[in-house]
Chimera marker file (.cmm) of the C-alpha trace (Angstrom):
<marker_set name="trace">
<marker id="1" x="0.000" y="0.000" z="0.000" r="1" g="1" b="0" radius="0.5"/>
<marker id="2" x="1.191" y="3.531" z="-0.751" r="1" g="1" b="0" radius="0.5"/>
<marker id="3" x="3.037" y="4.931" z="2.293" r="1" g="1" b="0" radius="0.5"/>
<marker id="4" x="1.273" y="8.304" z="2.011" r="1" g="1" b="0" radius="0.5"/>
<marker id="5" x="-2.087" y="6.548" z="2.093" r="1" g="1" b="0" radius="0.5"/>
<marker id="6" x="-1.032" y="4.568" z="5.167" r="1" g="1" b="0" radius="0.5"/>
<marker id="7" x="0.071" y="7.788" z="6.877" r="1" g="1" b="0" radius="0.5"/>
<marker id="8" x="-3.234" y="9.490" z="6.055" r="1" g="1" b="0" radius="0.5"/>
<marker id="9" x="-5.240" y="6.522" z="7.346" r="1" g="1" b="0" radius="0.5"/>
<marker id="10" x="-3.181" y="6.514" z="10.552" r="1" g="1" b="0" radius="0.5"/>
<marker id="11" x="-3.705" y="10.269" z="10.968" r="1" g="1" b="0" radius="0.5"/>
<marker id="12" x="-7.468" y="9.884" z="10.555" r="1" g="1" b="0" radius="0.5"/>
<marker id="13" x="-7.450" y="6.936" z="12.951" r="1" g="1" b="0" radius="0.5"/>
<marker id="14" x="-5.570" y="9.025" z="15.538" r="1" g="1" b="0" radius="0.5"/>
<marker id="15" x="-8.128" y="11.816" z="15.070" r="1" g="1" b="0" radius="0.5"/>
<marker id="16" x="-10.962" y="9.440" z="15.928" r="1" g="1" b="0" radius="0.5"/>
<marker id="17" x="-9.042" y="8.154" z="18.942" r="1" g="1" b="0" radius="0.5"/>
<marker id="18" x="-8.412" y="11.748" z="20.002" r="1" g="1" b="0" radius="0.5"/>
<marker id="19" x="-12.147" y="12.280" z="20.034" r="1" g="1" b="0" radius="0.5"/>
<marker id="20" x="-12.416" y="9.439" z="22.521" r="1" g="1" b="0" radius="0.5"/>
<marker id="21" x="-9.553" y="10.652" z="24.710" r="1" g="1" b="0" radius="0.5"/>
<marker id="22" x="-11.746" y="12.497" z="27.220" r="1" g="1" b="0" radius="0.5"/>
<marker id="23" x="-14.050" y="10.658" z="29.647" r="1" g="1" b="0" radius="0.5"/>
<marker id="24" x="-16.713" y="13.359" z="29.261" r="1" g="1" b="0" radius="0.5"/>
<marker id="25" x="-16.905" y="12.751" z="25.512" r="1" g="1" b="0" radius="0.5"/>
<marker id="26" x="-17.275" y="9.021" z="26.057" r="1" g="1" b="0" radius="0.5"/>
<marker id="27" x="-20.082" y="9.739" z="28.525" r="1" g="1" b="0" radius="0.5"/>
<marker id="28" x="-21.770" y="11.996" z="25.973" r="1" g="1" b="0" radius="0.5"/>
<marker id="29" x="-21.594" y="9.261" z="23.342" r="1" g="1" b="0" radius="0.5"/>
<marker id="30" x="-23.169" y="6.716" z="25.678" r="1" g="1" b="0" radius="0.5"/>
<marker id="31" x="-25.914" y="9.219" z="26.585" r="1" g="1" b="0" radius="0.5"/>
<marker id="32" x="-26.663" y="9.752" z="22.900" r="1" g="1" b="0" radius="0.5"/>
<marker id="33" x="-26.757" y="5.999" z="22.340" r="1" g="1" b="0" radius="0.5"/>
<marker id="34" x="-29.914" y="5.948" z="24.481" r="1" g="1" b="0" radius="0.5"/>
<marker id="35" x="-31.611" y="8.653" z="22.372" r="1" g="1" b="0" radius="0.5"/>
<marker id="36" x="-30.881" y="11.934" z="20.623" r="1" g="1" b="0" radius="0.5"/>
<marker id="37" x="-30.680" y="14.974" z="22.915" r="1" g="1" b="0" radius="0.5"/>
<marker id="38" x="-30.085" y="18.706" z="22.819" r="1" g="1" b="0" radius="0.5"/>
<marker id="39" x="-27.254" y="20.406" z="24.708" r="1" g="1" b="0" radius="0.5"/>
<marker id="40" x="-29.387" y="21.304" z="27.711" r="1" g="1" b="0" radius="0.5"/>
<marker id="41" x="-30.703" y="17.748" z="28.052" r="1" g="1" b="0" radius="0.5"/>
<marker id="42" x="-27.138" y="16.427" z="27.941" r="1" g="1" b="0" radius="0.5"/>
<marker id="43" x="-26.032" y="18.990" z="30.524" r="1" g="1" b="0" radius="0.5"/>
<marker id="44" x="-28.876" y="17.931" z="32.837" r="1" g="1" b="0" radius="0.5"/>
<marker id="45" x="-28.400" y="14.188" z="32.391" r="1" g="1" b="0" radius="0.5"/>
<marker id="46" x="-24.623" y="14.375" z="32.803" r="1" g="1" b="0" radius="0.5"/>
<marker id="47" x="-24.617" y="17.087" z="35.493" r="1" g="1" b="0" radius="0.5"/>
<marker id="48" x="-22.114" y="19.161" z="33.531" r="1" g="1" b="0" radius="0.5"/>
<marker id="49" x="-22.220" y="22.846" z="32.591" r="1" g="1" b="0" radius="0.5"/>
<marker id="50" x="-23.708" y="23.624" z="29.175" r="1" g="1" b="0" radius="0.5"/>
<marker id="51" x="-20.488" y="25.278" z="27.891" r="1" g="1" b="0" radius="0.5"/>
<marker id="52" x="-18.549" y="22.113" z="28.739" r="1" g="1" b="0" radius="0.5"/>
<marker id="53" x="-21.039" y="19.956" z="26.838" r="1" g="1" b="0" radius="0.5"/>
<marker id="54" x="-20.948" y="22.340" z="23.860" r="1" g="1" b="0" radius="0.5"/>
<marker id="55" x="-17.149" y="22.292" z="23.737" r="1" g="1" b="0" radius="0.5"/>
<marker id="56" x="-17.061" y="18.496" z="23.742" r="1" g="1" b="0" radius="0.5"/>
<marker id="57" x="-19.870" y="18.232" z="21.182" r="1" g="1" b="0" radius="0.5"/>
<marker id="58" x="-17.859" y="20.465" z="18.842" r="1" g="1" b="0" radius="0.5"/>
<marker id="59" x="-14.935" y="18.036" z="18.991" r="1" g="1" b="0" radius="0.5"/>
<marker id="60" x="-17.202" y="15.017" z="18.485" r="1" g="1" b="0" radius="0.5"/>
<marker id="61" x="-18.987" y="16.780" z="15.612" r="1" g="1" b="0" radius="0.5"/>
<marker id="62" x="-15.668" y="17.602" z="13.876" r="1" g="1" b="0" radius="0.5"/>
<marker id="63" x="-14.812" y="13.913" z="13.948" r="1" g="1" b="0" radius="0.5"/>
<marker id="64" x="-18.225" y="12.791" z="12.691" r="1" g="1" b="0" radius="0.5"/>
<marker id="65" x="-19.070" y="10.960" z="15.901" r="1" g="1" b="0" radius="0.5"/>
<marker id="66" x="-22.171" y="13.070" z="16.481" r="1" g="1" b="0" radius="0.5"/>
<marker id="67" x="-24.416" y="14.815" z="13.985" r="1" g="1" b="0" radius="0.5"/>
<marker id="68" x="-26.558" y="17.872" z="14.670" r="1" g="1" b="0" radius="0.5"/>
<marker id="69" x="-30.108" y="18.268" z="13.392" r="1" g="1" b="0" radius="0.5"/>
<marker id="70" x="-31.944" y="21.550" z="13.668" r="1" g="1" b="0" radius="0.5"/>
<marker id="71" x="-35.521" y="21.194" z="14.942" r="1" g="1" b="0" radius="0.5"/>
<marker id="72" x="-37.000" y="24.654" z="15.175" r="1" g="1" b="0" radius="0.5"/>
<marker id="73" x="-34.885" y="26.663" z="17.591" r="1" g="1" b="0" radius="0.5"/>
<marker id="74" x="-33.189" y="23.521" z="18.978" r="1" g="1" b="0" radius="0.5"/>
<marker id="75" x="-30.236" y="21.551" z="17.727" r="1" g="1" b="0" radius="0.5"/>
<marker id="76" x="-30.603" y="17.873" z="18.505" r="1" g="1" b="0" radius="0.5"/>
<marker id="77" x="-27.494" y="15.685" z="18.572" r="1" g="1" b="0" radius="0.5"/>
<marker id="78" x="-27.408" y="12.026" z="17.575" r="1" g="1" b="0" radius="0.5"/>
<marker id="79" x="-24.663" y="9.471" z="17.118" r="1" g="1" b="0" radius="0.5"/>
<marker id="80" x="-23.008" y="9.807" z="13.743" r="1" g="1" b="0" radius="0.5"/>
<marker id="81" x="-22.461" y="6.060" z="13.608" r="1" g="1" b="0" radius="0.5"/>
<marker id="82" x="-23.823" y="3.566" z="16.127" r="1" g="1" b="0" radius="0.5"/>
<marker id="83" x="-20.756" y="1.370" z="15.633" r="1" g="1" b="0" radius="0.5"/>
<marker id="84" x="-18.800" y="3.768" z="17.832" r="1" g="1" b="0" radius="0.5"/>
<marker id="85" x="-20.674" y="2.344" z="20.832" r="1" g="1" b="0" radius="0.5"/>
<marker id="86" x="-19.725" y="-1.186" z="19.799" r="1" g="1" b="0" radius="0.5"/>
<marker id="87" x="-16.102" y="-0.029" z="19.552" r="1" g="1" b="0" radius="0.5"/>
<marker id="88" x="-16.294" y="1.572" z="23.017" r="1" g="1" b="0" radius="0.5"/>
<marker id="89" x="-17.865" y="-1.589" z="24.422" r="1" g="1" b="0" radius="0.5"/>
<marker id="90" x="-15.073" y="-3.664" z="22.894" r="1" g="1" b="0" radius="0.5"/>
<marker id="91" x="-12.469" y="-1.366" z="24.458" r="1" g="1" b="0" radius="0.5"/>
<marker id="92" x="-14.210" y="-1.800" z="27.815" r="1" g="1" b="0" radius="0.5"/>
<marker id="93" x="-13.954" y="-5.563" z="27.453" r="1" g="1" b="0" radius="0.5"/>
<marker id="94" x="-10.209" y="-5.194" z="26.843" r="1" g="1" b="0" radius="0.5"/>
<marker id="95" x="-9.987" y="-2.912" z="29.887" r="1" g="1" b="0" radius="0.5"/>
<marker id="96" x="-11.892" y="-5.446" z="31.987" r="1" g="1" b="0" radius="0.5"/>
<marker id="97" x="-9.552" y="-8.243" z="30.901" r="1" g="1" b="0" radius="0.5"/>
<marker id="98" x="-6.503" y="-6.094" z="31.691" r="1" g="1" b="0" radius="0.5"/>
<marker id="99" x="-7.858" y="-5.225" z="35.135" r="1" g="1" b="0" radius="0.5"/>
<marker id="100" x="-8.592" y="-8.886" z="35.856" r="1" g="1" b="0" radius="0.5"/>
<marker id="101" x="-5.065" y="-9.824" z="34.765" r="1" g="1" b="0" radius="0.5"/>
<marker id="102" x="-3.543" y="-7.128" z="36.977" r="1" g="1" b="0" radius="0.5"/>
<marker id="103" x="-5.668" y="-8.247" z="39.928" r="1" g="1" b="0" radius="0.5"/>
<marker id="104" x="-4.354" y="-11.809" z="39.482" r="1" g="1" b="0" radius="0.5"/>
<marker id="105" x="-0.789" y="-10.468" z="39.467" r="1" g="1" b="0" radius="0.5"/>
<marker id="106" x="-1.420" y="-8.557" z="42.688" r="1" g="1" b="0" radius="0.5"/>
<marker id="107" x="-2.835" y="-11.696" z="44.298" r="1" g="1" b="0" radius="0.5"/>
<marker id="108" x="0.213" y="-13.708" z="43.250" r="1" g="1" b="0" radius="0.5"/>
<marker id="109" x="2.683" y="-11.149" z="44.558" r="1" g="1" b="0" radius="0.5"/>
<marker id="110" x="0.793" y="-10.791" z="47.862" r="1" g="1" b="0" radius="0.5"/>
<marker id="111" x="1.339" y="-14.478" z="48.699" r="1" g="1" b="0" radius="0.5"/>
<link id1="1" id2="2" r="1" g="1" b="0" radius="0.2"/>
<link id1="2" id2="3" r="1" g="1" b="0" radius="0.2"/>
<link id1="3" id2="4" r="1" g="1" b="0" radius="0.2"/>
<link id1="4" id2="5" r="1" g="1" b="0" radius="0.2"/>
<link id1="5" id2="6" r="1" g="1" b="0" radius="0.2"/>
<link id1="6" id2="7" r="1" g="1" b="0" radius="0.2"/>
<link id1="7" id2="8" r="1" g="1" b="0" radius="0.2"/>
<link id1="8" id2="9" r="1" g="1" b="0" radius="0.2"/>
<link id1="9" id2="10" r="1" g="1" b="0" radius="0.2"/>
<link id1="10" id2="11" r="1" g="1" b="0" radius="0.2"/>
<link id1="11" id2="12" r="1" g="1" b="0" radius="0.2"/>
<link id1="12" id2="13" r="1" g="1" b="0" radius="0.2"/>
<link id1="13" id2="14" r="1" g="1" b="0" radius="0.2"/>
<link id1="14" id2="15" r="1" g="1" b="0" radius="0.2"/>
<link id1="15" id2="16" r="1" g="1" b="0" radius="0.2"/>
<link id1="16" id2="17" r="1" g="1" b="0" radius="0.2"/>
<link id1="17" id2="18" r="1" g="1" b="0" radius="0.2"/>
<link id1="18" id2="19" r="1" g="1" b="0" radius="0.2"/>
<link id1="19" id2="20" r="1" g="1" b="0" radius="0.2"/>
<link id1="20" id2="21" r="1" g="1" b="0" radius="0.2"/>
<link id1="21" id2="22" r="1" g="1" b="0" radius="0.2"/>
<link id1="22" id2="23" r="1" g="1" b="0" radius="0.2"/>
<link id1="23" id2="24" r="1" g="1" b="0" radius="0.2"/>
<link id1="24" id2="25" r="1" g="1" b="0" radius="0.2"/>
<link id1="25" id2="26" r="1" g="1" b="0" radius="0.2"/>
<link id1="26" id2="27" r="1" g="1" b="0" radius="0.2"/>
<link id1="27" id2="28" r="1" g="1" b="0" radius="0.2"/>
<link id1="28" id2="29" r="1" g="1" b="0" radius="0.2"/>
<link id1="29" id2="30" r="1" g="1" b="0" radius="0.2"/>
<link id1="30" id2="31" r="1" g="1" b="0" radius="0.2"/>
<link id1="31" id2="32" r="1" g="1" b="0" radius="0.2"/>
<link id1="32" id2="33" r="1" g="1" b="0" radius="0.2"/>
<link id1="33" id2="34" r="1" g="1" b="0" radius="0.2"/>
<link id1="34" id2="35" r="1" g="1" b="0" radius="0.2"/>
<link id1="35" id2="36" r="1" g="1" b="0" radius="0.2"/>
<link id1="36" id2="37" r="1" g="1" b="0" radius="0.2"/>
<link id1="37" id2="38" r="1" g="1" b="0" radius="0.2"/>
<link id1="38" id2="39" r="1" g="1" b="0" radius="0.2"/>
<link id1="39" id2="40" r="1" g="1" b="0" radius="0.2"/>
<link id1="40" id2="41" r="1" g="1" b="0" radius="0.2"/>
<link id1="41" id2="42" r="1" g="1" b="0" radius="0.2"/>
<link id1="42" id2="43" r="1" g="1" b="0" radius="0.2"/>
<link id1="43" id2="44" r="1" g="1" b="0" radius="0.2"/>
<link id1="44" id2="45" r="1" g="1" b="0" radius="0.2"/>
<link id1="45" id2="46" r="1" g="1" b="0" radius="0.2"/>
<link id1="46" id2="47" r="1" g="1" b="0" radius="0.2"/>
<link id1="47" id2="48" r="1" g="1" b="0" radius="0.2"/>
<link id1="48" id2="49" r="1" g="1" b="0" radius="0.2"/>
<link id1="49" id2="50" r="1" g="1" b="0" radius="0.2"/>
<link id1="50" id2="51" r="1" g="1" b="0" radius="0.2"/>
<link id1="51" id2="52" r="1" g="1" b="0" radius="0.2"/>
<link id1="52" id2="53" r="1" g="1" b="0" radius="0.2"/>
<link id1="53" id2="54" r="1" g="1" b="0" radius="0.2"/>
<link id1="54" id2="55" r="1" g="1" b="0" radius="0.2"/>
<link id1="55" id2="56" r="1" g="1" b="0" radius="0.2"/>
<link id1="56" id2="57" r="1" g="1" b="0" radius="0.2"/>
<link id1="57" id2="58" r="1" g="1" b="0" radius="0.2"/>
<link id1="58" id2="59" r="1" g="1" b="0" radius="0.2"/>
<link id1="59" id2="60" r="1" g="1" b="0" radius="0.2"/>
<link id1="60" id2="61" r="1" g="1" b="0" radius="0.2"/>
<link id1="61" id2="62" r="1" g="1" b="0" radius="0.2"/>
<link id1="62" id2="63" r="1" g="1" b="0" radius="0.2"/>
<link id1="63" id2="64" r="1" g="1" b="0" radius="0.2"/>
<link id1="64" id2="65" r="1" g="1" b="0" radius="0.2"/>
<link id1="65" id2="66" r="1" g="1" b="0" radius="0.2"/>
<link id1="66" id2="67" r="1" g="1" b="0" radius="0.2"/>
<link id1="67" id2="68" r="1" g="1" b="0" radius="0.2"/>
<link id1="68" id2="69" r="1" g="1" b="0" radius="0.2"/>
<link id1="69" id2="70" r="1" g="1" b="0" radius="0.2"/>
<link id1="70" id2="71" r="1" g="1" b="0" radius="0.2"/>
<link id1="71" id2="72" r="1" g="1" b="0" radius="0.2"/>
<link id1="72" id2="73" r="1" g="1" b="0" radius="0.2"/>
<link id1="73" id2="74" r="1" g="1" b="0" radius="0.2"/>
<link id1="74" id2="75" r="1" g="1" b="0" radius="0.2"/>
<link id1="75" id2="76" r="1" g="1" b="0" radius="0.2"/>
<link id1="76" id2="77" r="1" g="1" b="0" radius="0.2"/>
<link id1="77" id2="78" r="1" g="1" b="0" radius="0.2"/>
<link id1="78" id2="79" r="1" g="1" b="0" radius="0.2"/>
<link id1="79" id2="80" r="1" g="1" b="0" radius="0.2"/>
<link id1="80" id2="81" r="1" g="1" b="0" radius="0.2"/>
<link id1="81" id2="82" r="1" g="1" b="0" radius="0.2"/>
<link id1="82" id2="83" r="1" g="1" b="0" radius="0.2"/>
<link id1="83" id2="84" r="1" g="1" b="0" radius="0.2"/>
<link id1="84" id2="85" r="1" g="1" b="0" radius="0.2"/>
<link id1="85" id2="86" r="1" g="1" b="0" radius="0.2"/>
<link id1="86" id2="87" r="1" g="1" b="0" radius="0.2"/>
<link id1="87" id2="88" r="1" g="1" b="0" radius="0.2"/>
<link id1="88" id2="89" r="1" g="1" b="0" radius="0.2"/>
<link id1="89" id2="90" r="1" g="1" b="0" radius="0.2"/>
<link id1="90" id2="91" r="1" g="1" b="0" radius="0.2"/>
<link id1="91" id2="92" r="1" g="1" b="0" radius="0.2"/>
<link id1="92" id2="93" r="1" g="1" b="0" radius="0.2"/>
<link id1="93" id2="94" r="1" g="1" b="0" radius="0.2"/>
<link id1="94" id2="95" r="1" g="1" b="0" radius="0.2"/>
<link id1="95" id2="96" r="1" g="1" b="0" radius="0.2"/>
<link id1="96" id2="97" r="1" g="1" b="0" radius="0.2"/>
<link id1="97" id2="98" r="1" g="1" b="0" radius="0.2"/>
<link id1="98" id2="99" r="1" g="1" b="0" radius="0.2"/>
<link id1="99" id2="100" r="1" g="1" b="0" radius="0.2"/>
<link id1="100" id2="101" r="1" g="1" b="0" radius="0.2"/>
<link id1="101" id2="102" r="1" g="1" b="0" radius="0.2"/>
<link id1="102" id2="103" r="1" g="1" b="0" radius="0.2"/>
<link id1="103" id2="104" r="1" g="1" b="0" radius="0.2"/>
<link id1="104" id2="105" r="1" g="1" b="0" radius="0.2"/>
<link id1="105" id2="106" r="1" g="1" b="0" radius="0.2"/>
<link id1="106" id2="107" r="1" g="1" b="0" radius="0.2"/>
<link id1="107" id2="108" r="1" g="1" b="0" radius="0.2"/>
<link id1="108" id2="109" r="1" g="1" b="0" radius="0.2"/>
<link id1="109" id2="110" r="1" g="1" b="0" radius="0.2"/>
<link id1="110" id2="111" r="1" g="1" b="0" radius="0.2"/>
</marker_set>
């Protein structure tokens, strides 16, 4: 494969991962997996200030992870691709396995 293409794919991949690099953004994505919401609904559900939610939504929107839809005076946000939740769930399974492995190591060293 062309090295420039590989570099571009890796850059885009890193951009997506960067969108997931903040726990608040992951929480927003899971909240939107339940149903589409506006900024104020997200702020209420997540107990975060509206400007914080807006800042994180901008980053998620730039990466295509959420999509805005204007409904009258409101902008409603939805997941850009539901597969992102499957990817997050898969990462959580990896995290769970790593934590279980580390717990076993602690048990072995405590003996």
